[in-house]
C-alpha positions in Angstrom: 111.1 146.4 79.4 111.6 145.2 83.2 108.0 146.1 84.2 106.7 144.2 81.2 109.1 141.2 82.2 107.5 141.5 86.1 104.4 141.5 85.2 104.6 138.2 82.6 106.4 136.6 85.4 104.2 137.9 88.1 101.1 135.9 85.8 103.1 133.0 85.0 103.2 132.2 88.9 99.6 132.8 89.2 98.7 130.9 86.4 100.6 128.0 88.1 98.9 128.3 91.7 95.6 127.4 89.6 95.6 123.9 90.1 92.3 122.1 89.7 91.3 119.4 91.9 88.8 116.5 90.6 85.2 116.9 92.3 84.2 113.9 94.3 81.0 112.7 92.7 78.2 113.0 94.6 76.4 110.2 97.1 73.7 110.4 93.7 76.4 109.0 91.4 77.9 106.8 93.8 74.5 104.8 93.7 74.1 105.4 90.5 76.7 105.5 88.0 77.1 102.6 86.2 73.9 101.2 86.6 70.9 100.4 84.1 69.2 103.6 83.6 66.0 101.1 83.0 66.7 100.3 86.8 66.1 104.2 87.7 63.5 105.1 85.2 61.7 101.8 86.6 62.0 102.9 90.2 61.6 107.0 90.3 59.6 107.3 86.8 60.5 107.9 83.3 62.4 110.8 81.9 60.1 113.7 80.4 62.7 114.2 77.4 65.8 112.6 75.5 68.1 114.0 73.7 71.3 112.2 71.6 74.5 112.6 70.3 77.7 111.3 69.8 76.8 107.8 71.3 75.5 109.4 74.3 72.0 109.7 75.3 71.1 113.2 77.8 67.7 112.7 79.9 65.5 115.1 81.6 64.1 114.0 84.2 61.9 114.7 87.1 60.3 112.7 89.9 60.0 112.1 93.9 56.5 114.1 94.2 55.5 114.3 98.1 55.5 116.1 101.1 57.4 116.4 103.7 58.1 117.8 107.3 61.1 119.3 107.5 63.5 119.0 110.5 61.7 122.6 111.8 58.3 120.5 111.4 56.9 123.1 107.9 55.2 120.6 105.7 55.8 121.6 101.8 55.8 119.8 98.8 59.0 118.6 97.2 60.4 116.7 94.0 64.2 116.6 92.4 64.9 117.7 88.7 68.1 115.9 87.1 69.7 115.5 83.5 70.7 111.7 83.3 73.6 110.5 80.8 73.5 107.3 79.3 76.5 105.5 77.1 75.2 103.7 74.3 74.7 100.4 76.7 72.2 102.5 78.5 74.2 102.1 81.7 74.7 105.8 83.5 77.7 107.5 83.2 76.3 110.9 85.2 73.9 112.4 87.1 73.6 116.3 87.8 70.7 117.6 90.0 69.0 120.8 88.2 66.7 121.4 91.0 66.6 120.4 94.8 64.9 121.5 98.0 66.1 120.7 101.3 64.9 117.6 102.7 63.7 116.0 105.7 66.9 115.3 107.1 69.4 117.0 105.2 70.4 119.6 103.0 69.3 117.8 99.6 65.8 116.1 99.5 67.3 114.5 95.6 70.2 113.2 97.9 67.3 111.4 100.1 65.4 110.1 97.8 67.9 109.2 95.3 70.0 107.3 97.1 67.8 105.5 99.7 67.5 101.8 99.4 
């Protein structure tokens, strides 16, 4: 009986120590969240598919196709792939990068492309 009580107390202690902290928004979301999806698609290319559920539309997008030189001097082909979630007013609620490559100046080509002014 005491072993069960000790095991239960230990489990409770472990679970209460597992607090989750919210993930800070990515630079891409900071730049585009709340903006018009029309402005995004006009600048970077239209989506190739979409699905609507419960007033939100999720767009599948791929763009930014080009060749870049990396810090190491290699010339590589890059692009960015993402899901863009909009509300009923066509405002961006979230952007989730699905495929990315190292950029010319850092670890994320998508960040370089989608945050450039």
